[in-house]
N, C-alpha and C positions, 0 to 999 in steps of 0.2 A: 317359766315362772311355776310355782304352784297352783293347787288350788287356793291355797291360802292368799296370795299374793292375787292373782285375778277377783278373788273376793274384795282384796283391801281395795283394789283400782277400781271395782260400782262404787264402793266408798266413797274413793275420793273425787268421783263425776258429779255422783249427791253432792258433798262438801261447795265442790266448787261453783255448781249451780243451784244453790238456794241461800237464804240468806234468813236466819235463825229459823230453818227449817220447812220454809214455803220457798215454791217457787213461781213465780209472778210471771205472770203473760210473756216475757220473754226468754225471762229464764228458763220456762217450760222449752220452750223450743229448741237452744241449747243442746238442755237436762235430757232430751230423746233424742236429739243428733246425734250428742257426744255416746248416750247412752247404747241406744240401737249400732252405730258404727262399731263400738267396742266392742260388743256380741255378735258381731257380723266375721268381725277380727280373729274376736276366740274361737268362734266353729268351724275357721277354716285351720289355725293352729292348733289346735287339740283332736278336731278328726283325724289329721294329718299326719296323727302321731299315734291315732287309735284310740284318746284317752277321753271317752264319747260320755262314761258318767262323768267325769268331771263339767264337762260341756254341760250337761242336764242341771248338776246344781250350781252351774255359773249362772243360768237361764233363771233357776228356783231362786237363786238370793236378790238376784236382780227383778224379779216378780214382787219379790218380800217388800223388796227398797221401794218401790214404784207406789205399792200400794200402801206404806207406811210414809208415802211424803206429802205433804198438802201441797194443793198449785195449783194455780190455773193454766187448764185444762183447753181453753175452750176455742183452740183452733186444732183442735181434734190430736193430740200429741197422743191419750193415751190409746187410742187406734192406730195409729203407725208403730204403737209400742206393739201392742198386741198384736199384729202384722209380723213382727220379728221374728217376737219369742214363738208364736205359731210355726213361723218355715223353722225355726229350726226345730221346733221338736216332729215337726211332721218329716222331718231329715232322720232324724232317729228312730223314729217310728216305724216308719216305712222299710226302711234300708233293711235288704237282703243279701246276705243274713242280715240277722237281728246283732248288733255288737251290742246292745241294750238290750236288755227280754221286757215285754210287757209290764210282768209284772212289779219289778224292779223303779220303771217309771208312772207305776199306777200307786206304790206305795208313796216314791216321792209328791205327789198332785196331793195326795189322803192327809200328809202328812204336813203339810202348809195348810189344807183347807181346814185350820180347828179351831174357825170365829174368828181369826187375827184378820182376815183380810176385809178391807172396805167391802161391803155389797156387789156392785158393780163387778170386782176384780174379783171374788168367788162365783157371781154369777158366769163370768165367762171364761172359766176354767173350767167350771162343771160341765157347760156347752160343749167346752171341749172334751172333757173327760165323758161324756156321755155320747158323742158321735162315736166313740173308740173303744175300744179294749171291749173287742168283744166273748174273747172262751169264758170260757161256761164258769170259771172257780172266778174271775175278775166282774163276772155281771152277778154275780152273788152278792160279793162283794161289794158293790155298786147300790145294790137292790138295798141290802142292811146298811147302807150307810144314810141314804135317802129315805130308809124307813126308820131309821134313829130322830133324823133330821127331824121329819113330819110328826113325829111324835112329841121332839122337843119344842116347837112353835106351840102345837097344838094343846100344851100342859103350860107354856106361859100366857096363850091366849086365855085359859081358863082362868089362871093369877089375876092377871091385870086386863082382861077382859079386852075381847075383839075389836082389834077397828072397824068402825063403822062402814068405811071405805077398801079397805084394803086388806089381804091376808097373803101372805107369804106362799100357803099352803099350795095354791090351785099351782103355782111355779115347780114346787116338786113333784107334784105328782105327774105335772105334763111329761117329767123324765122317767117318772116310776114306769109310764107308759110307752113309753121309747125303749126301756130296760125291758119290761113285757115281750113285744114286740119283737126284741133283737135272741130274745132267750125261744120265741118261735112258742110263744105260748098259743092256745086256741084262741081265734079273735070271738067267739063270744065273751072269753075269761078277759078279755081287751075291752070288750065295749061294756061290757056288766061294771071294771073299775072306773071307766070313762063316762058314767051315764049321768053325770051329775057337775060334769066341769064343761058349762055350757060358754067359757068366753071365748073368742078368736084362735089366738091360739091352742088350745087343748084342740078344738076341733078340726085344726089344721093338719092338726098330729098325726089324731086319728085320720083325716082323711088321707095323706099319705100313706099309714098302715095297711091299709084296707087297700090302696092300689101295690102293695108289695102282697098281701097273700092274692091278689087276682081280684077278687071284689069291686068289679068296676061299676056297676051302679051305684052303688054303696060308697065307693067312693065320689061320684057322680052329685049325689044328692047330694053329701055333706058340702062341695064347693059350689051347689048350687045355691044353696043354706047362707051359705057367706059369701057370696056375692049378690045376694039379695038384698040384705043387711049393708054391704058395701056403697050397691047402687046407688044409695039416700044419702051420699057424701054429697055434695057438690062440688066443694074445691078437693084437691090433692088426687093422683095417681090410685088407681084399683087393681091392686096387685091379683087379686080372688075373681074378679073377670079376667085380666090375665092368663092365669091358669086354668082357668076355666074354657075359655076358647082354645088351647094348649090339648086340654086332653080332649077336646072333642076332636080336632082334628089326628090329634095320635091314635084314636080310636076310630076312624072313620067314620065318624059321625057329619058327614058333610052337611045336612040340611040344619044340624043345631050348630055347626061351627059357623056360618055364613050367616047365620042369625047372631050368636051372639060377636062376632066382628062388625056387626050394623050397631049391636049395642053397643063396643065399646067405642065405637066412631061417633058416639055422641057422648061418653061416661068420658077420657077420654080425650078430648076435642083439641086438636092444632097438636098430637103428636105425629111428628113426622115419620115414625116406622108403622104408625098403626095404619097413614094413608098408601104408603108403600106397600104394606101388605093385601091391602085395598086392590091396590090396583094391579097387585099381580095375580087376582083374581075374578079379572074384569079380560075377554079378550081387547087386542090393542087398537081396534077398530070402534070398539065400544066404548073407551071409556072416558072420551068430553060430554057424553051425553049423561055419563054413567055416573059421573063426577058432577058436573050443574043438576043433575036432581039428588044429589048430595049435599051439595052446596045449600042449592033451592031451601032445603026444608030448615036451612039455620037463622035466625031474626039479625035482621045489621048489626046490631048492639054487644053482637056474642063476640067477645073479646076473644076468643080461644079459637077462633078461627080464621082469625085474621093470619098467621102462621103458614097455612096449607094456601089459602090466598094468593099470598106472596110466591109461594114456592111452586107454586101452578101458573103462575103469569095472566092471574084473574085480577089484574090491576084498576076494570072498573068497579068489581068487587071491592076490590081493598081499598079504595078511594070511599065508596060508600060507607064502609065498616066502621073507616077515621071518622069520616065524619060523623059518624053514629057513637063514633069512642070517645072520642076528643083531642084533644090537644098530644098529650103524654105518646097515644099511640100516632100520633103524627111526627115527633120526634123519631121514633123507632126505625116507621118509614119513608122517613124525607128522601134518601137516596132512590127511590122508585119512583115518588112521586112527584116531587118539586118540576120536573123538569115534563110531564106528562099533565098535571094538571092544575098550573101552575092558580089559574083566579080562583079557584075550589080551597089550595092551602091556604092562601091571602085570608080568605074568607074566614077560613078557621083560628087562624091568628088575628084576625080583629076582632071577633069574638072573643078568644082566650083576654088580649090584651085588657079587654073593658071589663070582661067580665070580672078578671083579677086584681086591676084597678081598684073597682069598688068596694072590695075586700082588704085589703090591705089596707095599713096603718104601720109598718116598718120601716125600713132601708131597705130591709133585704126584700123586704115586697115588691115596693117601687125597682129594684136591681133584675126583679123576674121580668117587670111588667115592659123595663128597657132593652130586658134584652128579647124579649119576646118582636119588639118594634123594628130592635135592628136586622132580626132574623127578616122579618116584610119586605125590609126594603132592598130584599137579593130578588123580587119577583117583579116582574110589569107593573109600573102603578104602585109599588110599596113603599118606596119613599115621599111621594107624594102623602099616601093614605096614612102612613106614621106621621109623619108632621103634622097632619090636620087631626087624628088620635092626640098626638101629643098635646095642640093648642087645647083641644078640647079639654084636657084630663089639667092641665095649665087653670085653667076659668075658672073649673069648677072647685078645684081645691089651693085656693089662692093660698092657703097660710098649712102650706104644708112644702118648706124649705124643701126637707130632703127628698122631696120626690120633687120638686122642682129643678133641685138640682142633678138628679138621679136624667133626668129626661132634658138636661143639656146639649144641645145638638141636633133634633127635631127641630 
């Protein structure tokens, strides 16, 4: 196949998997499957005959078409597409000896980053370029492109007014910081450029650069700052705190590492990897007492710690926690608790049936209560208790025919 025929095949794949230029969620899955499969097949065919430049052109064509196609990629198809493109580009970039020189690849990327790509596609491509192409000439060209981009954004903001909440300028300045580091500029110059960039991404980039320059204390100070801000988040994981822990361990700061691990056990409670790491730091003969000390520090209603109780076989703690957290967690841990604590499980279900019936006003609500009653019948005395509750509900709500119908048989 000629290069033109490969490009036509890409166009045909998009034609077959779109309707009036749009790919819905189902079509997008097929589009991603067909396109990534074609790209991998093309990579095998073209590298097999030494047509590396043509392969690169094919991937760029696919990238531009993906960017220009309106689609529902809510199942993550764009990330799958990125992974395929990046994999092929890496094979071309890392090949020794190079069959396609880095300058040619750089030119190709710059050619399509002309403002026509949709924003998240350009961001991905720019991240790819920023992390590679570290030859001095290419770094200079990369820097010139970034500075021109920043200048254009600032000019536009000057003409039309700056968005009150958002500006793209810091995103591009972050990449300038990376280029400065790749150019081995003095760390003082990099700090000066970054001093007014206080978002988390900028600080993280600078922290990584400080490490590259061998400035351990400066890097740790940045990650402590990031970790402290992140610790205010009640839910979600805390990657900066994890990074700080790893830095302490990597640099032999034992006391700081142990304190940070203890801190993370309370921030990312329930993470099985953290508990295993904590176990590895405790002598086996001391584990049970140390584990109990840790578990005693959590309130019964902290649902995050239930996973640890289950993994450690602490079933009394697990049952106490489920009683405090409610029905949804009994569903999660029923297999571990039903046979060990039947009367306590039955009590949770009884309370749930009463509470949920009080607020039920639709057939779906009554069906849910009926499911709870059916579950109750698995336990000793549960059939009688379910029948008693059903009778009370019928007596209390005689004008609810849908409820009476759903409770037949109890």
